[in-house]
Backbone as a ProteinNet text record, in pm:
[ID]
protein_1_A
[PRIMARY]
MSLNIGNNLKTVQAGFTLIELAVVLVIIGILVSGFIGTLSSRIDTSRQIETTEALKSIKVSLYGFAMAKLNPLGVARLPCPDIDNDGLEDFNPLNLAQCAVLTTYGNLPWATLGIERGDAWSSTYSYWVANEYSSTAGFALATDASGTGQIRAATPAGNVISSNVAAVIFSHGKNQYGSIGMDNSVRAGVPANTPGSSYDDERENQDTDAAAPVLFISRSVTGDDAPIVYDDILTWISEYELKGRMAQAGALP
[TERTIARY]
-1694.8	-1622.8	-1711.3	-1715	-1802.2	-1718.3	-1755.8	-1686.6	-1773.7	-1716.1	-1790	-1765.2	-1822.6	-1797	-1851.5	-1967	-2029.3	-1945.2	-1895.5	-1815.8	-1682.7	-1619.5	-1492	-1510.1	-1619	-1645.1	-1666	-1737.5	-1759.6	-1628.3	-1537.6	-1409.2	-1327.2	-1324.3	-1248.6	-1307.8	-1441.4	-1507.5	-1481.6	-1487.2	-1466.8	-1325.2	-1223.1	-1085.8	-1059.6	-1107.4	-1088.8	-1155.1	-1271	-1343.8	-1267.2	-1205.6	-1129.2	-1007.4	-937.1	-819.7	-861.3	-967.6	-1017.1	-1059.4	-1127.2	-1171.9	-1053.8	-948.3	-830.3	-765.3	-754	-693.5	-777.5	-909	-998.4	-988.6	-982.3	-972	-842.4	-733.1	-605.4	-613.5	-671.3	-683.9	-771.7	-883.4	-972.5	-900.8	-823.1	-749	-651.4	-580	-485	-556.1	-666.5	-741.8	-799.2	-857.1	-915.6	-808.5	-693.6	-583.8	-535.6	-518.5	-475.7	-578.4	-706.5	-813.1	-820.4	-811.6	-817.8	-699.3	-579.1	-461.4	-473.8	-521.4	-538.3	-645	-756.3	-865	-819.4	-746.6	-697.1	-602.7	-514.4	-420.9	-494.5	-598.6	-675.2	-750.7	-803.2	-873.4	-777.4	-656.2	-556.2	-518.6	-496.1	-459.2	-571	-694.3	-809.3	-821.6	-799	-809.4	-696.3	-578.2	-466.3	-495.2	-549.8	-583.9	-694.3	-795.7	-907	-856	-767.6	-715.3	-624.4	-544.2	-458.2	-541.6	-650.1	-737.8	-806.9	-845.1	-908.7	-813	-685.8	-586.7	-571.7	-583.8	-579.7	-697.4	-814.9	-933.1	-918.1	-855.1	-833.6	-744	-641.9	-555.6	-635.7	-726.4	-810.9	-897.1	-949.6	-1031.5	-949.8	-824.8	-738.1	-708.2	-687.9	-671.2	-796.3	-911.4	-1037.3	-1057.3	-1019.8	-1030.9	-946.6	-821.7	-731.8	-785.8	-840.9	-895.8	-1021.8	-1105.3	-1230.8	-1205.2	-1094.8	-1065.8	-1028.2	-997	-965.9	-1089.9	-1206.5	-1332.1	-1428.2	-1467	-1449.4	-1332.2	-1258	-1155.4	-1033	-1008.6	-894.6	-762.1	-762.1	-637.3	-649	-544	-540.4	-469.3	-524.9	-460.3	-513.2	-440.2	-484.4	-546.2	-634	-697.2	-601.6	-633.1	-560.6	-601.6	-520.7	-560.5	-676.4	-742.5	-845.8	-779.3	-779.9	-712.4	-808.8	-939.1	-1035.1	-1134.1	-1102.4	-1177.8	-1322.7	-1350.9	-1486.6	-1495.4	-1383.3	-1380.6	-1360.2	-1352.7	-1338	-1195.9	-1145.7	-1013	-1010.2	-897.9	-885.7	-780.4	-825.6	-736.1	-696.3	-590.6	-552.3	-652.1	-731.7	-833.1	-774.6	-645.7	-581.4	-514.5	-502.3	-439.4	-493.3	-598.9	-665	-580	-464.2	-373.5	-292.9	-304.9	-228.2	-320.1	-274.2	-347.4	-334	-415.9	-421.6	-295.4	-221.7	-96.3	15.2	124.1	233.2	296.1	286.2	340.9	251.1	130.1	32.1	10.9	6.4	-13.8	-136.9	-221.6	-341.3	-415.2	-546.9	-628.6	-674.4	-703.7	-756.8	-894.1	-918	-1048.7	-1152.7	-1198.6	-1285.9	-1418.7	-1474	-1602.3	-1585.7	-1475.5	-1447.7	-1436.2	-1374.6	-1355.9	-1480.1	-1571.1	-1692.8	-1668.6	-1579.8	-1547.5	-1569.4	-1554.8	-1567.5	-1456.7	-1488.5	-1396.6	-1273.7	-1293.9	-1184.7	-1140.5	-1036.7	-980.8	-1051.4	-996.3	-1059.9	-1056.8	-978.4	-972.1	-1046.2	-1129.9	-1212.4	-1128.6	-1016.8	-932.2	-931	-925.3	-916.2	-777.7	-773.7	-645.2	-570.9	-439.1	-355.6	-313.2	-283.8	-262.2	-163.1	-68.7	26.7	27.4	39.6	45.2	148.2	225	323.7	252.9	306.3	245.4	229.5	327.8	324.7	203.2	146	34.9	-99.6	-101.4	-227.8	-267.1	-180	-209.9	-323.5	-409.1	-519.1	-469	-340.1	-282.7	-269.7	-275.8	-271.5	-130.7	-120.1	9.3	1.9	119.6	128.4	235	257.1	358.8	496.2	519.1	650.3	667.5	561.8	571.2	670.9	758.9	865.4	864.7	838.8	844.5	945.4	1039.1	1139.5	1214.2	1224.9	1295.1	1209.7	1085.8	997.5	948.7	900.2	857.2	937.5	966.2	1051.8	1002.6	1005.3	969.8	1096.1	1119.8	1234.5	1188.1	1277.9	1246.6	1270.2	1337.5	1364.2	1419.5	1421.3	1478.1	1601.1	1702.7	1708.6	1772.3	1835.5	1913.2	1878.3	1751.8	1711	1712.3	1700.6	1701.2	1588.1	1618.1	1517.1	1429.8	1297.8	1202.9	1150.7	1122.5	1074.6	1114.5	1159.1	1201	1127.2	1021.4	942.3	794.6	763.4	630.4	539.6	422.9	324.1	228.4	197.6	103.9	127	97.2	109.8	-19.6	-70	-188.1	-152.8	-186.2	-157	-254.9	-268.7	-345.5	-248.1	-291.7	-207.9	-211.4	-282.7	-280.6	-350.6	-322.4	-390.9	-364.7	-239.9	-211.7	-269.8	-302.3	-374.1	-299.1	-170.5	-94.7	-95.3	-135.8	-133.7	-248.1	-346.7	-456.6	-575	-669.7	-795.9	-906.7	-987.4	-1096.5	-1207.5	-1292.3	-1403.4	-1505.9	-1493.9	-1577.3	-1503.3	-1391.5	-1304.9	-1225.8	-1223.5	-1142.5	-995.1	-910.5	-766.6	-705.7	-647	-588.4	-452.7	-402.6	-272.5	-162.1	-64.8	46.4	144.5	241.1	343.8	424.9	441.5	515.6	663.1	726.3	870.3	939.8	1058.4	1135.1	1167.2	1167.6	1203.4	1315.2	1388.2	1494.2	1439.7	1494.3	1451.9	1340.3	1282	1173.4	1187.8	1184	1193.3	1067	1016.8	898.1	934.7	1063.5	1109.4	1044	1021.1	964.9	819.8	742.5	605	605.1	697.3	704.9	741.7	826.7	868.3	750.7	654	537.7	446.3	467.6	376.5	441.9	574	635.2	621.9	648.9	641.8	782.1	852.9	991.7	1000.9	1091.4	1103.2	1159.6	1240.9	1303	1284.3	1281.3	1268	1392.6	1375.1	1247.8	1163.8	1032.7	941.9	947.8	991.2	1024.3	912.2	882.9	787.3	852	806.9	862.6	756.6	796.5	709.3	785.8	734.6	801	698.7	741.8	651.2	598	476.1	413.3	482.4	506.7	566.6	474.4	506.6	429.7	480.2	404.4	443.1	568.3	607.8	725.1	848.5	838.2	950.8	1049.6	1176.2	1274.6	1232.9	1174.5	1118.8	967.9	893.7	747.5	692	617.3	563.9	441.3	326.3	209.1	130.3	195.8	132.6	118.5	13.6	-5.9	-8.7	92.2	116.5	117.9	63.8	76.5	104.9	149.3	182.7	160.4	156.3	144.2	268.8	345.7	460.6	411.2	487.6	443.2	436.3	524.4	522.2	404.2	372.7	254.9	129.1	117	0.3	-11.7	98	94.4	74.9	131	113.7	-30.9	-97.7	-238.7	-324.3	-294.4	-375.5	-349.1	-225	-193.3	-259.3	-257.9	-318.9	-468.9	-531.6	-674.6	-703.2	-599.6	-619.6	-643.9	-617.7	-643.7	-527.6	-408.2	-294.1	-238.9	-193.6	-138.7	-5.3
1441.2	1481.4	1456.4	1554.1	1544.4	1513.9	1407.6	1370.5	1402.8	1474.6	1509.5	1399	1284.3	1167.3	1186	1244.7	1262.8	1346.5	1461.5	1550	1486.6	1418.1	1351.7	1243.3	1168.1	1062.2	1119	1229.7	1293	1337.3	1391.2	1437.6	1322.2	1211.9	1095.5	1037.8	1028.6	974.2	1059.5	1192	1280.9	1267.1	1265.3	1252.4	1118.5	1013	879.7	867.7	926.8	919.3	988.4	1102.1	1173.2	1093.4	1034.9	954.3	830.4	768.1	647.9	679.2	791.5	830.3	851.4	913.8	937.3	805.8	714.3	584.4	507.4	508.8	437.9	494	626.3	688.3	648.6	643.5	602.3	458.3	371.4	230.2	213.6	286.2	279.3	325.6	433	483.5	381.7	313.5	210.9	95	51.9	-60.2	-26.4	93.5	134.6	145.1	204.4	218.2	81.4	-10.6	-145.1	-217.5	-198.4	-264.5	-213.7	-80.4	-22	-68.6	-70.1	-115.8	-261.2	-346.1	-487.7	-507.9	-435.9	-447.6	-404.6	-292.4	-242.6	-343.4	-403.1	-502.5	-624.9	-666.6	-783.8	-755.7	-635	-597.8	-599.8	-542.6	-541.3	-683.5	-768.7	-907.1	-979.7	-956.2	-1019.8	-976.8	-849.7	-800.3	-853.5	-867.6	-924.6	-1069.5	-1146	-1285.9	-1294.5	-1208.9	-1207.7	-1178.3	-1082.4	-1044.9	-1153.3	-1215.1	-1324.8	-1440	-1472.5	-1579.8	-1540.7	-1413	-1365.6	-1376.9	-1348.8	-1359.4	-1504.3	-1599.2	-1740.1	-1773	-1718.9	-1742.1	-1674.8	-1558	-1487	-1569	-1631.6	-1716.6	-1829.7	-1889	-1995.9	-1941.9	-1819.7	-1758.3	-1734.7	-1695.1	-1673.8	-1805.1	-1912.8	-2043.7	-2078.8	-2054.8	-2087.1	-2007	-1879.2	-1794.3	-1851.6	-1886.8	-1939.3	-2068	-2154.1	-2280.5	-2258	-2163.9	-2137.8	-2083.6	-2009.3	-1951	-2056.6	-2176.8	-2284.4	-2328.9	-2301.6	-2345.9	-2227.2	-2176.7	-2239.4	-2183.8	-2086.7	-2019.7	-2106.8	-2201	-2289.1	-2230.4	-2117.2	-2056.8	-2027.3	-2058	-2028.7	-1895.9	-1813.3	-1686.9	-1635.6	-1542.4	-1472.5	-1339.3	-1282.4	-1155.9	-1038.6	-937.3	-811.1	-735.9	-640.6	-556.8	-463.9	-412.9	-310.6	-175.6	-88	41.5	159.5	137.3	247.1	227.7	136.4	116.8	74.6	3.6	-48	-197	-253.6	-394	-491.1	-440	-525.7	-518	-629.6	-628.3	-535.6	-471.9	-373.5	-414.7	-426.6	-454.6	-325.5	-333.1	-224.4	-223.8	-117.3	-117.7	-130.2	-98.9	-111.1	-246.9	-320.6	-452.4	-539	-613	-690.9	-806.5	-826.9	-930.4	-881.6	-752.5	-695.4	-628.3	-623.6	-547.3	-398.7	-318.9	-176	-101.3	-153.1	-88.8	-191.4	-149.6	-243.1	-295.3	-216	-262.7	-368.1	-385.8	-483.7	-473.1	-348.7	-323.7	-236.4	-273.9	-195.4	-255.5	-252.9	-312	-451.7	-532.7	-665.3	-652.1	-717.6	-707.8	-794.7	-746.8	-825.1	-860.7	-767.6	-795.6	-904.3	-899.3	-1003	-1139.5	-1142.6	-1268.5	-1309.2	-1214	-1244.3	-1263.5	-1182.1	-1193.7	-1059.6	-1058.1	-933.6	-837.5	-709.6	-609.9	-583.4	-561.6	-507.3	-592.5	-542.3	-612.5	-570.5	-608.9	-581.5	-433.6	-354.3	-209.3	-133	-202.7	-142.3	-78.6	-141	-96.8	-203.2	-158.7	-250.8	-315.5	-443.8	-513.7	-465.2	-452.6	-423.6	-555.1	-546.1	-669.1	-642.2	-733.3	-729.2	-865.8	-869	-995.2	-984.3	-1089.8	-1092.8	-1097	-1022.6	-1019.6	-1158.9	-1245.1	-1379.8	-1460.7	-1419.4	-1496.4	-1424.8	-1305.3	-1231.9	-1211.1	-1242.7	-1225.4	-1317.7	-1267.8	-1349.9	-1465.9	-1463.9	-1577.7	-1698.7	-1673	-1780.9	-1827.5	-1911.7	-1966.9	-2119.1	-2179.6	-2325.1	-2370.5	-2500.4	-2552.2	-2496.7	-2464.3	-2414.7	-2264.8	-2194	-2049.5	-2019.9	-1924.2	-1892.7	-1744	-1711	-1571.3	-1554	-1646.4	-1639.4	-1506.5	-1442.8	-1315.5	-1195.4	-1216	-1102.3	-1036.3	-1117.7	-1068.2	-1137.3	-1063.3	-1119.2	-1073.3	-1166.2	-1135.8	-1138.7	-1032	-1025.9	-1000.4	-1027	-1006.5	-862.7	-784.9	-643.9	-579	-446.6	-372.9	-296.7	-280.8	-324	-461.2	-514.6	-637.2	-745.5	-756	-861.4	-996.7	-1101.6	-1236.8	-1254.6	-1323.2	-1353.1	-1468.3	-1445.7	-1548.6	-1624.6	-1552.4	-1615.7	-1529	-1593.1	-1517.9	-1562.9	-1640.1	-1686.4	-1658.1	-1530.7	-1490.4	-1460.8	-1523.2	-1497.9	-1386.1	-1373.6	-1271.3	-1241.5	-1118.1	-1072.9	-1002.7	-1034.4	-966.6	-920.9	-796.5	-755.4	-650.6	-652.8	-553.1	-447.4	-322.6	-214	-204.4	-295	-304.9	-191.4	-183.5	-87.8	56.9	90.3	231.9	274.9	178.5	204.2	295.2	318.3	410	364.9	455	427.8	343.3	317.1	228.8	308	233.4	288.6	234.7	324.5	281.9	215.3	141.6	74.9	174.6	301	407.3	483.9	425.5	483.9	604.8	629.5	739.6	701	798.4	775.1	807	707.6	725.5	795.2	841	908.1	815.8	875.1	797.5	759.2	677.7	637.5	760.5	786.5	905.8	898.8	1013	1017.8	959.4	906.6	854.7	966.5	932	1027.2	966.1	1046.3	989.4	878.6	759.8	648.2	565	609	532.5	533	414	399.8	333.4	386.7	331.4	268	240.6	193	62.2	-28.2	-158.4	-146.5	-61.3	-38.3	34.4	128.1	204.3	112	13.7	-78.8	-157.6	-188.3	-264.6	-184.1	-52.3	31.8	97.8	88.1	152.6	63.1	117.3	41.2	33.9	-70.6	-85.9	-83.8	-2.3	15.5	-107.7	-182.9	-302.1	-420.7	-538.2	-660	-676.6	-734.2	-786	-678.3	-693.5	-610.3	-663.9	-578.7	-623.5	-595	-694.6	-680.5	-729.7	-673.1	-707.6	-778.6	-889	-961.1	-982	-924	-934.8	-923.7	-939.1	-932	-789.8	-781.5	-652.3	-586	-455.5	-378.1	-262	-193.3	-76.7	50.3	159.6	287.4	346.7	294.5	347.5	260.7	164.2	75.2	140.6	99.4	153.3	128.1	10.8	-20.2	-31	62.9	61.4	-23.4	-128.2	-218.4	-290.2	-272.1	-350.4	-403.9	-408.1	-474.2	-624.2	-682.7	-827.7	-880.6	-957.8	-990.5	-1141.5	-1180.8	-1319.3	-1318.4	-1431.2	-1437.2	-1577.2	-1584.9	-1712.9	-1730.1	-1834.5	-1862.1	-1929.1	-1914.4	-1974.1	-2126.6	-2187.1	-2332.9	-2377.8	-2298.4	-2326.5	-2322.6	-2220.3	-2204.6	-2320.6	-2350	-2458.6	-2594.5	-2610.8	-2734.9	-2758.2	-2651.6	-2662.5	-2698.8	-2636	-2659.6	-2797.2	-2840.7	-2973.7	-3080.7	-3055.9	-3148.8	-3163.5	-3052.4	-3054.4	-3100.7	-3133.4	-3178	-3065	-2940.6	-2825.6	-2795.6	-2847.2	-2832.8	-2973	-3001.9	-3136.2	-3156.2
8365.6	8243.7	8122.5	8039.5	7921.4	7796.4	7725.7	7601.2	7480.9	7388.3	7266.2	7163	7192.1	7107.4	6966.7	6955.9	6823.5	6731.4	6781.1	6696.8	6658.5	6756.8	6726.2	6621.5	6631.8	6535.2	6396	6387.9	6258	6195.1	6282.9	6231.2	6176.3	6250.7	6207.2	6079.8	6076.8	5959.5	5834.9	5852.9	5739.1	5683.4	5773.7	5729.8	5662.8	5719	5663.4	5526.2	5508.1	5381.8	5269.2	5298.1	5195.8	5151.3	5247	5213.3	5134.8	5184.2	5117.8	4974.5	4956.5	4823.3	4729	4780.1	4697.5	4655.7	4752.1	4723	4620.8	4642.1	4551.1	4410	4398.6	4266.6	4196.2	4274	4216	4167.9	4250.3	4214.2	4090.5	4088.9	3972.9	3847.1	3859	3743.9	3690	3783.1	3741.2	3673.3	3733.4	3677.3	3540.2	3527.8	3400.4	3293.2	3330.7	3235.1	3188.1	3282.6	3246.1	3162.8	3197.6	3122.9	2980.5	2966	2831.8	2748.1	2808.7	2736.2	2693.8	2784.7	2754.1	2648	2660.8	2563.8	2425.5	2420.3	2291.5	2227.7	2309.6	2258.4	2206.3	2278.9	2235.7	2106	2092.8	1969.9	1851.7	1871.3	1764.4	1723.5	1823.3	1794.5	1720.8	1765.6	1701.9	1556.1	1528.6	1391.8	1304.7	1362.6	1286.7	1248.9	1343.9	1317.8	1212.8	1226.8	1131.2	989.8	977.9	846.5	789.8	874.8	829.6	774.8	843.2	796.4	666.3	654.7	531.6	413	436.1	328.5	281.1	372.2	332.7	240.8	274.1	190	54.7	52.6	-73.9	-166.7	-111.4	-193.3	-258.5	-181.5	-235.7	-350	-332.2	-437.4	-563.5	-546.9	-663.6	-734.7	-658.2	-721.3	-802	-739.4	-806.5	-933.4	-930.9	-1049.8	-1162.7	-1130.7	-1234.5	-1294.5	-1209.5	-1259.6	-1342.2	-1298.9	-1370.6	-1509.8	-1527.3	-1658.5	-1762	-1716.2	-1811.4	-1887.2	-1830.4	-1893	-1899.5	-2016.1	-2147.7	-2228	-2173.1	-2253.7	-2278.6	-2192.6	-2212.6	-2170.8	-2099.4	-2052.1	-1902.9	-1830.3	-1687.2	-1665.6	-1583.1	-1550.2	-1417	-1358.2	-1238.2	-1278.8	-1195.3	-1233.8	-1229.9	-1310.3	-1303.7	-1177.5	-1133	-1020.2	-1058	-958.4	-973.3	-949.7	-1049.1	-1033.3	-1024	-1043.3	-1034.1	-919	-829.3	-704.8	-724.3	-833.8	-850.9	-818	-778.5	-740.3	-854.7	-978.8	-1096.4	-1150.7	-1202.6	-1261.1	-1382.5	-1406.8	-1514.6	-1616.1	-1742.7	-1854.1	-1923.2	-2001.4	-2089.8	-2206.8	-2223.8	-2329.4	-2470	-2486	-2617	-2636.3	-2529.2	-2537.7	-2424.2	-2452.5	-2348.4	-2297.8	-2360.9	-2311.7	-2192.5	-2162.2	-2051.7	-1950.7	-1827.6	-1726.8	-1756.6	-1694.9	-1726.8	-1686.9	-1590.7	-1551.4	-1565.4	-1626.9	-1653.8	-1525.4	-1418.8	-1291.8	-1227.7	-1283.5	-1234.4	-1083.5	-1034.7	-892.1	-874.2	-781	-751.9	-634.5	-640.3	-534	-574.5	-476.8	-504.9	-571.3	-685	-751.4	-680.9	-568.9	-481.1	-547.6	-625.1	-690.3	-797.2	-870.7	-970.2	-903.5	-786.8	-714.5	-635.2	-614.4	-539.6	-391.6	-333.5	-191.3	-122.3	10.6	84.8	44.7	54	-1.2	84.4	213.3	292.1	409.1	476.9	591.4	719.9	833.7	963	999.6	926.7	950.8	840.7	764.5	658.8	549	517.2	406.6	297.2	172.9	60.3	57.2	23.5	10.9	-113.3	-100.6	-216.6	-281.8	-412.7	-490.8	-602.9	-616.5	-728.2	-794	-927.3	-999.3	-1111.2	-1131.5	-1239.8	-1375.1	-1471.7	-1605.6	-1665.1	-1639	-1694.9	-1647.8	-1534.6	-1478.4	-1486.9	-1545	-1559.1	-1705.1	-1797.4	-1939.9	-1982.5	-2071.6	-2121.7	-2207.2	-2240	-2311.6	-2220.5	-2090.4	-1994.5	-1962.5	-1860.6	-1824	-1826.9	-1830.2	-1835	-1735.8	-1729.1	-1637.3	-1669.5	-1796.4	-1837.9	-1815.5	-1779.6	-1758.2	-1647	-1671.4	-1575.3	-1543.9	-1418.1	-1375.2	-1261.8	-1253	-1146.7	-1151.2	-1036.7	-1028.8	-1058.8	-1104.4	-1134.6	-1006.3	-913.7	-783.2	-674.7	-567.1	-462.3	-324.9	-229	-90.7	-6.8	68.5	159.2	302.2	396.5	537.9	581.4	499.8	529.4	404.3	402.8	292.1	341.2	255.4	115.4	96.1	200.4	180.5	282.3	318.2	409.4	341.6	421.5	365.7	265.3	155	54	103.9	107.3	149.5	28.8	-79	-202	-320.5	-427.7	-546.3	-671.5	-653.4	-769.3	-744.5	-721.8	-678.3	-797.8	-797.7	-903	-863	-734.2	-687.9	-540.3	-501.5	-362.2	-322.5	-203.9	-149.7	-8.9	25.2	161.8	213.5	345.9	419.9	470.8	475.5	525.8	677.5	741.8	886.6	958.7	1087.5	1174.5	1134.1	1097.2	1065.7	931.5	844.3	718.7	621.7	644.6	560.4	414.5	326.6	184.4	133.4	217	175.9	119.8	62.9	15	105.6	159.1	244.9	165.7	234.3	167.2	114	157	102.1	-8.7	-55.9	-159.7	-113.1	16	67.5	62.6	33.3	25.7	162	222.4	355.3	345.4	459.1	463.3	413.6	344.4	293.6	402.7	368.4	464.6	503.9	634.3	676.8	638.9	642.5	622.4	745.6	725.7	838.4	936.4	1062.9	1168.2	1251.6	1329	1412.8	1503.2	1488.3	1570.8	1512.3	1400.8	1338.2	1186.3	1127.5	982.7	929	818.8	753.3	618.1	598.5	468.4	426.5	521.4	485.6	439.5	506.3	460.7	327.1	311.2	185.8	69.3	95.3	-10.1	-65.5	19.2	-25.9	-117.4	-122.8	-200.9	-321.4	-333	-449	-572.1	-685.1	-810.7	-867.4	-830.8	-874	-1026.2	-1076.1	-1221	-1289	-1219	-1278.4	-1184.6	-1243.5	-1163.3	-1074.4	-956.4	-906.2	-837.4	-847	-769	-626.8	-534.7	-399.8	-300.5	-217.4	-108.2	21	132.4	262.5	346.7	407.7	500.2	630.4	739	868.6	980.6	1102	1216	1234.6	1284.5	1312.2	1430.8	1418.3	1527.8	1563.3	1671.2	1712	1647	1665.2	1605.4	1669.1	1786.5	1854.7	1832.1	1741.9	1715.2	1618.2	1621.5	1526.1	1381.4	1355.2	1224.1	1240.8	1185.9	1197.3	1084.3	1121.7	1019	1074.3	1008.3	1049.2	928.9	811.5	696.6	726.4	673.5	684	541.5	507.2	366.7	344.3	230.3	186	36.3	-15.6	-158.3	-210.8	-343.7	-412.6	-498.7	-471.6	-557.1	-684.6	-791.4	-917.6	-907.7	-829.7	-816.2	-729.5	-630.2	-548.1	-633.6	-716.6	-803.4	-901.5	-969.7	-1068.4	-1001.3	-880.6	-808.4	-768	-719.7	-682.9	-803.8	-916	-1035.5	-1095.9	-1091	-1141.5	-1053.5	-921.5	-828.5	-854.6	-894.3	-922.9	-1064.9	-1140.9	-1279.5	-1376.1	-1333.6	-1419	-1513.5	-1480.7	-1570.1	-1594.2	-1716.2	-1745.9	-1676.3
[MASK]
+++++++++++++++++++++++++++++++++++++++++++++++++++++++++++++++++++++++++++++++++++++++++++++++++++++++++++++++++++++++++++++++++++++++++++++++++++++++++++++++++++++++++++++++++++++++++++++++++++++++++++++++++++++++++++++++++++++++++++++++++++++++++++++

């Protein structure tokens, strides 16, 4: 009896190889998909942490600016926002006691502060400051801006986190909606609300409230598929925090 062992072996090997290849490709696809998803998540988390730490350093720079203005001018104040994207604070040319925009909202004057310009997504930080704390007349322990700026956990009626805000600095996060790029490019604005997704909290951080309090929202970062889309990273300086730091350093009596 003659057995065609060679041909049978080739047939078995060929069939097994095709099945094995299909299985391997499926496994590789799953692994690659999981790896890319995990890597992307880690990158996002790393950038959020980097930006949060940068905001802490920016607050220190703002404290330093206020203290430095005491000598030789003898008045403590916070810088005006940058509204023409040159990195320098902007005054009203007709009244140097006021910032260039009455809403005192614009970009962080990074060049004036001598710090890096943008966040981990290469966007310029946005910045708001109360008039009482940016005037060249300076502020003192008795200066009161309570109710001028307010931080809430949501809009329009979320819990109040702080109601005595002297300044707010924030990053527009990964989606970059409404931000200015480090190349001065204007990024896409906050989208309109869609069924199942609201952008009201991000939009609140960028509007210019006509009457006090100027409202800002600080909450946890969510994804683009969340009912409330929010990835701003925000910090603020309360007026008591500012005056306390300066008094501690002997800069205010």
